[in-house]
C-alpha positions as CSV (number, residue, x, y, z in Angstrom):
1,M,12.6,19.0,54.5
2,A,12.2,21.6,57.4
3,L,12.8,19.8,61.1
4,W,11.1,21.9,63.8
5,T,14.1,21.5,66.5
6,V,15.7,23.6,68.8
7,P,19.7,23.7,68.5
8,P,21.7,23.6,71.7
9,G,23.0,26.6,70.8
10,L,19.6,28.2,71.3
11,C,18.2,26.2,74.4
12,R,20.0,28.7,76.7
13,G,17.8,31.0,78.5
14,R,15.0,32.7,76.7
15,Y,16.1,31.0,73.4
16,H,13.7,28.2,73.9
17,R,10.5,30.3,73.3
18,T,12.0,30.7,69.8
19,M,10.3,28.8,67.0
20,T,13.4,27.4,65.0
21,A,13.3,25.3,61.9
22,Q,16.3,23.5,60.1
23,V,16.2,23.5,56.5
24,T,18.7,21.7,54.3
25,S,17.2,21.3,50.8
26,R,17.2,24.4,48.3
27,G,13.7,23.1,47.5
28,N,11.9,23.7,50.8
29,P,9.4,26.1,50.1
30,A,10.2,28.7,52.9
31,Y,13.7,28.6,51.7
32,Q,12.7,29.4,47.8
33,R,10.6,32.6,49.5
34,L,13.7,34.0,51.4
35,R,15.7,33.7,47.3
36,R,12.5,35.5,45.8
37,L,13.0,38.0,48.7
38,A,16.7,38.3,48.1
39,H,17.1,38.6,44.6
40,D,13.7,39.4,43.0
41,P,12.0,43.4,43.3
42,R,9.0,42.1,42.0
43,A,8.8,39.5,45.1
44,R,9.6,42.6,47.6
45,A,7.2,44.0,46.5
46,R,4.3,41.8,46.2
47,E,4.9,40.8,49.8
48,G,5.8,44.2,51.5
49,R,9.0,42.8,53.0
50,S,12.7,42.7,52.7
51,L,15.7,41.4,54.1
52,L,18.6,42.7,56.6
53,E,22.1,41.2,55.9
54,G,24.6,41.0,58.9
55,T,24.7,41.4,62.8
56,H,25.3,45.5,62.5
57,L,22.2,46.1,60.5
58,I,20.2,44.4,62.4
59,E,21.0,45.6,65.8
60,A,20.4,49.4,64.3
61,W,16.9,48.2,63.5
62,L,16.4,46.4,66.8
63,Q,17.7,49.5,68.4
64,R,15.1,51.9,67.3
65,G,12.6,49.5,68.7
66,L,11.9,48.3,65.2
67,A,10.1,44.3,64.8
68,I,11.5,41.8,62.5
69,E,9.1,38.7,61.5
70,R,12.1,36.3,61.2
71,L,15.7,35.3,61.6
72,V,17.9,33.5,59.5
73,I,21.3,32.2,60.4
74,D,23.8,29.7,59.7
75,G,23.4,27.0,61.8
76,Q,27.3,26.6,62.1
77,A,27.4,30.2,63.6
78,T,25.0,29.8,66.5
79,G,27.4,29.7,69.2
80,A,29.2,32.5,68.1
81,P,29.2,35.4,70.8
82,E,27.4,38.3,68.2
83,I,25.0,35.8,67.4
84,S,24.3,35.1,70.9
85,R,24.2,38.6,71.4
86,L,21.7,39.1,68.7
87,L,19.3,36.5,69.8
88,A,19.3,38.0,73.2
89,R,18.4,41.3,72.0
90,A,15.6,40.2,69.3
91,G,14.0,37.9,72.0
92,A,11.8,35.0,70.8
93,Q,11.7,35.1,66.9
94,P,11.1,32.7,64.3
95,T,14.4,31.5,63.4
96,L,15.4,29.5,60.2
97,L,18.6,27.7,60.2
98,L,20.5,27.0,56.8
99,P,23.8,25.5,56.1
100,A,26.4,27.9,54.4
101,A,25.7,26.9,51.2
102,L,21.8,27.9,51.4
103,M,22.9,31.1,53.3
104,A,25.5,32.1,50.1
105,G,22.3,31.5,48.0
106,L,20.4,34.5,49.6
107,S,23.3,36.8,49.9
108,T,24.3,39.6,47.9
109,L,27.9,39.8,49.4
110,E,31.1,37.9,48.4
111,S,31.5,36.7,52.1
112,P,28.1,36.0,53.1
113,A,27.3,37.2,56.9
114,P,26.0,34.3,59.2
115,V,22.7,36.0,60.1
116,M,19.8,37.9,58.1
117,A,16.4,39.3,59.4
118,E,13.1,39.3,57.5
119,I,11.6,42.5,57.9
120,V,8.5,44.8,57.2
121,P,9.7,48.2,55.5
122,R,8.3,51.2,57.2
123,P,6.0,53.2,55.6
124,G,6.8,56.3,54.5
125,S,4.5,59.6,54.6
126,F,4.3,62.4,51.8
127,A,2.8,64.7,53.9
128,S,5.2,64.4,56.5
129,A,8.0,65.9,54.2
130,H,6.0,69.0,53.6
131,G,7.9,72.2,54.6
132,E,11.0,70.2,56.0
133,D,14.5,69.5,54.5
134,A,14.1,66.6,52.3
135,V,16.7,64.5,49.6
136,L,14.9,63.7,46.4
137,L,16.6,61.0,43.9
138,D,15.8,61.4,40.0
139,A,16.6,58.0,38.5
140,V,19.9,57.4,40.9
141,Q,20.1,53.9,39.5
142,D,22.9,52.6,41.4
143,P,21.6,50.6,44.8
144,G,25.3,51.6,46.4
145,N,24.7,55.3,45.7
146,V,21.4,55.5,46.9
147,G,22.5,53.7,50.2
148,A,25.3,56.0,50.5
149,I,23.2,59.1,50.0
150,L,20.5,57.7,52.7
151,R,23.2,57.3,55.3
152,T,24.5,60.9,54.4
153,A,20.9,62.1,55.0
154,A,20.8,60.8,58.4
155,A,23.9,62.3,59.0
156,A,23.0,65.4,58.2
157,G,20.3,65.5,59.5
158,V,17.9,65.6,56.8
159,P,14.9,63.1,57.7
160,H,13.0,62.8,54.2
161,V,13.8,61.2,51.3
162,V,11.9,60.7,48.0
163,A,12.6,59.1,45.5
164,G,11.3,59.0,41.7
165,P,11.4,56.8,38.9
166,G,14.2,54.7,37.7
167,T,15.6,55.0,41.6
168,A,17.0,51.8,42.6
169,A,14.4,50.2,45.3
170,L,14.9,52.2,48.6
171,W,14.5,48.7,50.4
172,S,16.3,46.3,48.5
173,P,18.9,44.6,50.6
174,K,21.6,46.4,48.6
175,V,20.3,49.8,49.1
176,L,19.5,48.6,53.1
177,R,23.4,47.5,53.2
178,A,25.2,50.6,51.8
179,A,22.7,52.3,54.0
180,M,24.1,51.0,57.4
181,G,21.2,51.5,59.4
182,A,19.9,54.8,58.0
183,H,16.9,53.0,57.0
184,A,15.5,53.1,60.5
185,L,16.2,57.0,61.0
186,L,14.5,58.0,57.6
187,N,10.8,58.7,56.3
188,L,11.3,57.2,53.0
189,V,9.0,57.9,50.0
190,G,8.5,56.7,46.6
191,V,6.4,59.3,44.1
192,E,5.7,58.6,40.3
193,D,6.2,62.3,39.4
194,L,9.3,63.8,41.1
195,A,8.7,66.9,39.2
196,Q,5.1,67.6,41.2
197,A,7.0,66.0,44.3
198,I,9.1,68.7,44.1
199,V,6.6,71.7,43.9
200,A,4.4,70.0,46.5
201,L,6.9,70.3,48.9
202,G,7.0,73.6,49.5
203,V,10.2,74.6,50.1
204,P,12.9,76.0,47.6
205,A,14.7,72.7,45.4
206,V,18.4,73.0,44.8
207,G,20.6,71.1,42.2
208,T,23.7,70.7,41.2
209,S,25.2,71.0,37.8
210,S,29.1,71.4,37.0
211,H,27.6,74.2,34.2
212,A,25.8,76.1,37.2
213,S,27.0,80.1,37.8
214,L,26.3,79.5,41.2
215,R,29.1,77.9,43.2
216,L,28.0,76.1,46.1
217,H,30.4,77.4,48.8
218,A,29.3,81.3,47.9
219,V,25.6,81.0,48.1
220,Q,23.3,81.3,50.9
221,L,21.3,77.9,50.4
222,P,17.7,78.3,51.4
223,A,16.4,76.6,54.5
224,P,14.7,74.6,54.9
225,C,15.7,72.9,51.3
226,A,15.0,70.3,49.0
227,W,17.8,68.8,47.3
228,V,17.7,66.8,44.3
229,F,19.7,64.8,42.6
230,G,20.1,63.1,39.3
231,H,21.0,60.2,37.1
232,E,25.2,59.0,37.0
233,G,25.1,59.7,33.7
234,R,22.9,62.1,32.3
235,G,22.1,64.2,35.6
236,L,18.6,65.8,36.2
237,S,16.0,65.3,34.0
238,D,14.5,68.8,32.3
239,Q,11.3,68.6,33.8
240,V,13.0,68.7,37.4
241,Q,15.2,71.0,36.3
242,A,12.5,73.2,35.4
243,V,10.9,73.7,38.8
244,L,14.3,74.2,40.5
245,A,15.0,77.6,42.5
246,M,18.6,77.1,42.2
247,R,21.3,75.1,40.7
248,V,24.8,75.0,42.1
249,A,28.2,73.8,41.1
250,I,31.0,72.2,43.6
251,D,34.2,74.2,43.2
252,Q,37.1,71.4,41.8
253,E,39.8,71.6,39.8
254,P,39.7,72.0,36.2
255,G,39.7,69.0,33.9
256,V,38.8,66.5,36.3
257,E,35.7,64.5,36.3
258,S,32.5,65.7,38.0
259,L,32.0,63.7,41.3
260,N,30.2,60.7,41.7
261,V,26.3,61.7,43.0
262,A,27.0,60.3,46.5
263,A,30.3,62.2,47.2
264,A,28.5,65.1,45.7
265,A,25.5,64.5,47.8
266,A,27.8,64.7,51.0
267,V,29.2,67.9,50.3
268,C,25.8,69.3,49.4
269,L,24.0,68.2,52.4
270,F,26.9,68.7,55.0
271,E,27.2,72.8,53.3
272,S,23.9,72.9,54.2
273,R,24.6,71.9,57.8
274,R,27.6,73.8,58.1
275,Q,25.9,77.0,57.1
276,R,23.1,76.7,59.3
277,T,25.6,75.8,62.3
278,L,27.3,78.9,61.8
279,A,23.9,80.9,61.4
280,G,23.2,79.4,64.7
281,A,26.1,80.2,66.5
282,R,26.0,83.9,65.2
283,A,22.2,84.0,66.6
284,T,23.6,82.8,69.6
285,R,26.3,85.6,70.1
286,A,24.1,88.5,69.1
287,L,21.5,87.1,71.8
288,A,24.5,87.5,74.2
289,Q,25.3,90.9,73.8
290,P,24.3,93.6,76.3
291,G,20.8,94.7,75.8
292,A,19.8,92.3,73.2
293,Q,16.3,91.2,72.5
294,P,15.1,87.4,72.1
């Protein structure tokens, strides 16, 4: 049963404007709906909703001016300083208070966070990615890898990520957690035909392969560039490889297994960034020379 009340920890300042429900039963419809959002990809797709878990992710979302639909809080944590700060930042929000056991039923963590937020994923635009730097994912299945690649893309200044079939859902709670707030910075798009999407982007596409003759550190990478990263086991599909402008290998010690896809993505994206930084510095120095023309 849901009891509509405002607990003492939420009565101060502007918190009194918050509609708060206290749920104690696993059979409560609102709780059952949240469980589906937490654990069922079909429910997330059907409702167009997902869940952020933990104060860090929620604060990163709010810092970008993005809205949350509902807060879900461990009822015993309402007086914690980090929860108070989050409530102050979020302002008046529908809030669901749960006992710790019910919070654990929503969490994908071994140690559940004391707060979650229901959000509407930002709509992506494939057209916005045309002619710009992008990362494309060819059936990268592990949510941790996908989230780490999103985080790396944001850190390297790559604004667009395009996911092909077989890739872990970009807005799943596990990917959101692994990306550590990168979702608020990126244009995220899913497509049905990745090879066709690569062609439509209109920029050279580069993939990695341990069998490639070109070495990453020794080649001039295109700018802008579409980096394509493949399945953890089989790599890039034949269809995707057929539309690449270049394949490169990451230099590493012989006899060692190739890098995890998320680690490989970090090496590649920051090599692109390094090359452009150096090119920009050279151009700046050249313009500073006497008689140089802009």
